[in-house]
C-alpha positions in Angstrom: 93.6 82.1 23.7 95.0 85.3 22.1 98.4 86.8 22.8 96.9 89.5 25.1 95.2 86.9 27.3 98.4 84.8 27.4 100.4 87.8 28.5 97.8 88.8 31.1 97.7 85.4 32.7 101.5 85.0 32.6 101.8 88.2 34.4 99.3 87.3 37.0 101.2 84.0 37.6 104.5 85.7 37.9 103.1 88.4 40.2 101.4 85.6 42.2 104.5 83.6 42.7 106.4 86.7 43.6 103.9 87.5 46.2 103.9 84.0 47.6 107.7 84.1 47.8 107.6 87.3 49.8 104.9 86.0 52.2 106.8 82.7 52.7 110.0 84.6 53.3 108.4 86.6 56.1 107.3 83.5 57.8 110.3 81.2 57.2 113.3 83.6 57.3 113.1 85.1 60.8 112.7 81.7 62.6 115.5 81.0 65.0 117.6 83.7 63.4 119.2 87.0 64.5 117.2 90.0 63.5 120.2 91.5 61.6 120.6 88.3 59.7 116.9 87.8 59.0 116.6 91.4 57.9 119.6 91.0 55.4 118.0 87.8 54.0 114.6 89.5 53.7 116.2 92.5 51.9 117.9 90.1 49.4 114.7 88.2 48.8 112.5 91.2 48.4 114.9 93.0 46.0 116.0 90.0 44.0 113.2 87.4 44.7 114.4 84.4 42.5 118.0 84.8 43.0 117.6 85.6 46.7 115.5 82.4 47.3 118.2 80.3 45.4 120.8 81.8 47.6 118.7 81.2 50.8 118.2 77.6 49.9 122.0 77.2 49.2 123.5 79.0 52.2 120.5 80.0 54.3 121.1 77.5 57.1 123.8 78.4 59.6 123.9 74.9 61.1 125.7 71.8 60.2 123.8 68.7 59.2 122.0 66.6 61.7 124.5 63.9 61.6 127.4 66.2 62.4 125.5 68.0 65.2 124.7 64.6 66.6 128.5 63.7 66.6 129.2 67.0 68.2 126.7 66.2 71.0 128.3 62.8 71.5 131.9 64.3 71.7 130.7 67.0 74.2 129.1 64.4 76.4 132.2 62.3 76.2 134.5 65.1 77.0 132.3 66.4 79.8 132.0 63.2 81.5 135.5 62.0 81.1 137.0 65.3 82.4 134.6 65.6 85.4 136.9 66.5 88.4 140.0 67.0 86.4 140.3 70.8 86.4 143.7 70.5 88.2 143.4 74.3 88.9 145.4 75.8 91.7 143.0 76.8 94.3 145.1 79.0 96.7 145.3 82.0 94.4 142.8 84.8 94.4 140.6 85.0 91.3 138.8 88.0 89.9 135.4 87.7 91.4 133.8 87.5 88.0 136.0 84.7 86.6 134.3 81.7 88.3 131.0 82.4 86.4 132.8 82.7 83.0 134.6 79.4 83.6 131.3 77.7 84.2 129.7 79.4 81.2 132.7 78.0 79.0 132.2 74.5 80.6 128.5 74.4 80.0 128.8 75.7 76.4 132.0 73.8 75.1 132.3 71.0 77.8 136.0 71.8 78.3 137.1 72.3 82.0 139.6 75.0 83.2 142.9 73.2 83.9 145.9 74.6 85.7 149.6 74.1 85.7 150.3 75.1 82.2 153.0 77.1 80.3 152.3 79.2 77.2 154.6 81.2 75.0 153.5 83.6 72.3 155.2 83.7 69.0 154.5 86.4 66.4 157.3 85.9 63.9 155.7 84.1 61.0 158.4 82.1 59.5 159.9 81.2 62.9 156.7 79.8 64.1 156.7 77.4 61.2 160.3 76.4 62.1 159.6 75.9 65.8 156.4 73.7 65.0 158.7 71.7 62.6 161.3 71.3 65.2 158.6 69.9 67.7 157.4 67.4 65.0 161.0 66.4 64.6 161.1 65.4 68.2 157.9 63.3 68.0 157.9 59.7 69.2 154.3 58.6 69.1 151.9 60.8 67.2 151.5 64.2 65.4 148.0 65.7 65.0 147.8 68.9 62.8 144.6 70.7 62.0 144.7 73.9 59.9 142.2 75.7 57.8 144.9 76.3 55.1 147.6 73.7 54.8 150.0 74.2 51.9 153.4 72.9 50.8 155.8 75.6 49.7 159.3 77.0 50.4 158.4 78.5 53.8 156.6 75.3 55.0 159.1 72.9 53.7 160.7 72.3 57.2 157.1 71.4 58.4 156.6 68.8 55.6 160.2 67.4 56.0 159.6 67.0 59.7 156.3 65.1 59.1 157.9 62.8 56.5 160.8 62.0 58.8 158.4 61.3 61.6 156.5 58.8 59.5 159.8 57.1 58.6 160.5 56.7 62.4 157.2 55.0 62.9 155.3 58.1 64.2 151.6 58.3 63.2 151.0 61.7 61.5 147.4 62.9 61.0 146.4 66.0 59.2 143.0 67.7 58.8 142.6 70.6 56.2 139.6 72.5 55.2 138.3 71.5 51.8 136.9 74.7 50.3 139.8 76.8 51.7 142.1 74.3 50.0 140.5 74.6 46.7 141.2 78.4 46.8 144.8 77.9 47.7 147.7 77.9 45.2 149.3 74.4 45.0 146.3 72.6 46.6 146.6 69.4 44.4 150.5 69.3 44.9 150.0 69.5 48.7 147.5 66.6 48.7 149.9 64.5 46.6 152.8 65.4 48.9 150.9 64.3 52.0 149.9 61.0 50.5 153.5 60.4 49.2 155.1 60.9 52.6 152.7 58.6 54.4 150.5 61.1 56.3 146.9 60.1 57.2 145.0 63.1 56.0 141.4 64.0 55.5 139.4 67.1 54.3 137.3 69.0 56.8 133.7 69.7 55.7 134.1 68.4 52.2 131.9 70.0 49.6 131.2 67.2 47.1 127.5 66.9 46.3 128.2 64.2 43.7 129.7 62.1 46.5 126.8 63.0 48.8 129.0 65.1 50.9 127.3 68.3 51.2 127.2 71.1 53.8 126.4 74.8 53.4 129.4 75.7 51.3 130.4 78.6 53.4 130.4 76.8 56.8 134.1 76.2 57.2 136.6 74.6 59.9 138.7 77.7 60.6 140.8 76.1 63.5 144.5 76.1 63.6 146.2 73.5 66.0 149.1 71.1 66.4 149.5 68.4 69.1 152.8 66.4 69.4 152.9 63.3 71.6 150.3 64.9 74.0 153.2 66.9 75.4 153.4 70.0 73.2 150.6 71.9 71.6 150.3 74.9 69.4 147.2 77.0 68.6 146.4 80.5 67.2 145.7 82.3 64.1 148.3 81.2 61.7 147.9 78.7 58.8 150.6 76.5 57.4 151.5 78.4 54.1 153.7 81.3 53.1 152.9 84.6 54.6 151.7 86.1 51.2 149.5 83.1 50.8 151.2 82.9 47.3 148.2 84.7 45.6 149.0 86.9 42.5 146.9 89.9 43.9 148.8 89.7 47.3 152.2 89.4 45.6 151.3 92.4 43.4 150.3 94.5 46.4 153.2 93.3 48.5 150.8 91.9 51.1 151.9 89.6 54.0 150.2 88.3 57.0 151.3 88.6 60.6 150.0 86.2 63.1 150.1 85.1 66.7 150.6 81.5 67.8 150.9 80.0 71.4 153.3 77.1 72.2 151.7 75.1 75.1 152.9 72.7 77.8 150.7 71.0 80.5 147.3 69.6 80.9 145.9 71.9 78.3 147.6 69.9 75.6 145.2 67.0 76.2 142.2 69.3 75.9 143.7 70.6 72.5 144.0 67.0 71.3 140.5 66.4 72.3 139.4 69.1 69.8 141.4 67.3 67.1 139.7 64.0 68.2 136.3 65.6 67.8 137.0 66.9 64.3 138.8 63.6 63.2 135.6 61.7 64.4 133.4 64.1 62.5 135.3 63.5 59.2 136.1 59.8 59.5 133.5 58.2 62.1 136.6 56.8 63.9 137.5 57.3 67.4 141.3 57.2 67.8 142.8 54.4 69.9 143.1 55.4 73.6 146.9 54.9 73.6 147.3 57.4 70.8 145.5 60.2 72.6 147.0 62.8 74.9 146.3 62.4 78.5 146.5 65.3 81.2 149.8 65.6 82.8 150.9 67.2 86.1 154.4 67.8 84.9 156.0 70.8 86.6 155.7 74.1 84.8 157.2 77.6 85.4 154.2 79.8 84.8 151.4 77.7 86.3 148.7 79.2 84.1 145.0 78.4 84.3 143.8 77.6 80.7 140.4 76.7 79.2 139.6 75.9 75.7 136.4 77.1 74.0 135.4 75.3 70.8 132.6 77.0 68.8 130.8 76.7 65.5 127.7 75.7 63.7 127.8 72.2 65.3 126.9 73.9 68.7 123.5 75.2 69.8 124.9 78.7 70.5 127.7 81.1 69.5 130.3 79.9 72.2 132.9 82.3 71.2 130.6 85.4 71.1 129.2 84.5 74.6 132.7 84.3 75.9 133.8 87.6 74.5 130.7 89.3 75.8 131.0 88.0 79.3 134.8 89.3 79.4 133.9 92.7 78.0 131.2 93.2 80.7 133.6 92.0 83.4 136.5 94.2 82.5 137.4 96.9 85.0 140.4 98.8 83.7 141.6 97.8 80.3 140.5 96.0 77.2 142.7 95.6 74.1 141.4 93.7 71.1 143.2 92.5 68.1 141.0 91.3 65.2 141.7 91.3 61.5 138.1 91.1 60.6 136.1 93.2 63.1 132.3 93.3 62.0 130.5 93.1 65.4 126.9 92.3 65.9 124.7 94.6 68.0 125.5 92.8 71.3 129.2 93.0 70.8 129.0 96.6 69.8 127.0 97.5 72.8 129.5 95.7 75.2 132.5 97.5 73.7 130.9 101.0 73.8 129.3 100.3 77.2 132.9 99.4 78.5 134.1 102.9 77.4 131.1 104.5 79.2 132.0 102.6 82.4 135.5 104.3 82.3 137.3 101.1 80.9 140.2 102.0 78.5 139.4 100.1 75.3 142.0 99.8 72.4 141.4 98.0 69.0 144.1 96.9 66.6 143.0 96.4 63.0 144.8 96.6 59.7 145.1 99.8 57.8 144.2 98.0 54.5 142.1 94.9 53.8 142.4 91.8 51.7 138.6 91.2 51.4 136.8 94.3 50.1 133.3 93.5 51.6 134.6 92.8 55.1 137.1 95.7 54.9 134.3 98.3 54.1 131.8 96.7 56.6 134.5 96.9 59.3 135.0 100.6 58.5 131.4 101.3 58.9 131.8 100.8 62.6 134.7 103.2 63.2 132.7 106.4 63.8 130.5 105.0 66.6 133.6 103.4 68.2 135.5 106.6 68.0 132.6 108.6 69.5 132.3 106.1 72.4 136.1 106.6 73.1 137.6 103.4 71.6 141.2 104.0 70.5 141.7 102.5 67.1 145.1 101.6 65.9 145.6 100.9 62.2 148.5 98.5 61.5 150.5 99.9 58.7 150.3 98.5 55.2 151.4 96.3 53.4 151.0 93.9 56.4 147.6 92.3 57.3 147.5 92.1 61.0 145.8 88.6 61.2 146.3 87.9 65.0 143.2 87.3 67.0 143.4 87.9 70.7 142.2 90.1 73.6 143.4 91.1 77.0 141.3 92.0 79.9 142.8 94.0 82.8 146.1 92.4 84.0 144.7 88.9 84.7 143.0 87.3 81.8 143.6 86.9 78.0 142.0 85.0 75.1 143.7 83.8 71.9 142.7 81.7 69.1 141.3 81.3 65.5 138.2 83.4 66.0 137.8 86.9 64.4 135.3 89.3 66.0 132.8 89.1 63.1 129.6 87.3 62.5 131.2 84.8 60.2 133.3 83.5 63.1 130.4 83.5 65.5 128.0 81.7 63.3 129.5 80.0 60.3 133.1 78.9 61.2 134.3 76.2 63.4 136.7 78.1 65.7 138.8 77.4 68.8 139.6 80.0 71.5 141.7 79.6 74.7 141.0 81.7 77.8 144.1 82.1 80.0 144.3 83.3 83.5 147.8 84.4 84.7 149.6 87.7 84.9 152.8 86.3 83.2 150.9 85.4 80.1 148.9 88.8 80.1 152.4 90.4 80.4 153.5 88.5 77.2 150.4 89.8 75.4 151.0 93.4 76.5 154.6 93.2 75.0 153.0 92.0 71.7 150.4 94.6 71.7 153.1 97.2 72.4 155.0 95.9 69.3 151.8 96.3 67.3 151.5 99.9 68.5 154.9 100.8 67.3 153.9 99.7 63.8 150.5 101.3 63.8 149.0 104.8 63.6 146.1 106.0 65.6 142.9 106.8 63.7 141.5 110.0 64.9 138.0 111.4 64.6 139.4 114.4 62.6 140.9 112.0 60.1 137.8 109.9 59.9 135.5 112.8 59.1 137.6 113.7 56.0 136.7 110.2 54.5 135.5 110.6 50.9 131.8 110.4 50.4 132.1 107.4 48.1 134.0 105.4 50.8 131.2 106.2 53.2 128.6 104.9 50.7 130.6 101.6 50.2 131.0 101.1 53.9 127.3 101.4 54.5 126.4 99.1 51.6 129.0 96.5 52.9 127.4 96.8 56.3 124.0 95.7 54.9 125.6 92.5 53.7 127.7 91.7 56.8 125.1 89.4 58.3 125.4 87.2 55.2 129.2 87.1 55.1 
């Protein structure tokens, strides 16, 4: 066979394989996938066929492995059955008419009941929150359960580590879960692991990415939760990691960036529900159910706020996007006011419609985001939605640099609020394990209103006039980033 024939048949084979890839992609990619995500993958495969296919095989499945999904179902069934009739909710107070159906939605999706008789205190001073968590650990008598996406030993978190070490020395069982891939990207990761081992903490990595050890999940499926339970009496949850507010990265230090977060300190029966989330994740990573005497149990201890609280776990271990469904239900239920705080705001079509429809119904909608970003693709994708939001009437507040407003919460009218680890972006809806808490009670919403007012003082309003002066190159970057948002 001459050179010409070889070249011809090589070309035919390459083109044939290319065509088969494209046909297969059209059949395989859209199955059980959002249209936006499917379109993004198809564009990647059509423009860069071989690289696109490799990426799809590596990170194309938005679900955890079968074993982990089975464990999640077992945990859900256990929680649902063991909490039947334990709602402990005060029945003599008037609820918003729409709340009962949302409580049922959350119960069916995440198995957790709504429980009453709770106290919740918001804390937005970063270093102080670390010190207060350390102080609660210092009072531990039985167990400490800590689960954080990023967990690092440094000067700011030293009180937290000292408190854990002293607790172990007192005979307290201290367990820690930290995300593997997030840890690998964190300054001082190896030193932190050695420190945890040295002080006697029982620790495990969440969603370990170790193919050589046959521990493999899609590498960008992460456990993004942040929670702490001490003796089943005190709980913490929210958006803050256990690390210095600069995250100790050279780029952040050079730009003077630091993070502002919101955490909630909890008392009451909701702490037992928070511990159940830890139990589920501990079981997923270790195959061990914790002894019954080491678990939190619901308590009817007297509280001052008497709040009704419900936890909503979400993530790729569940069949649906529990957090997104909760947010949508609340947005459509709002009658007067919606205030959203989200550091990474990249809504899907359903969320964008819910927010703009709220404005069109006469609801006042405010959105707090950061003036600058720490992740270029997400930052530009987020900006691509500003114009349609402004046109709909959303008031956009830009929290002034060099602070990254990392808090994640939303208040609805004067009755209900949600707070937790979940951003309002497609990553948090589909790829991350998250935890969100819905709170019904005017006293807690009043706390959140004060927090929102403090954000407003340190923010500036983005106007349509200013937005329309954006450089053309910025607009192009925003649009391109938006195309990739379904894959982020």
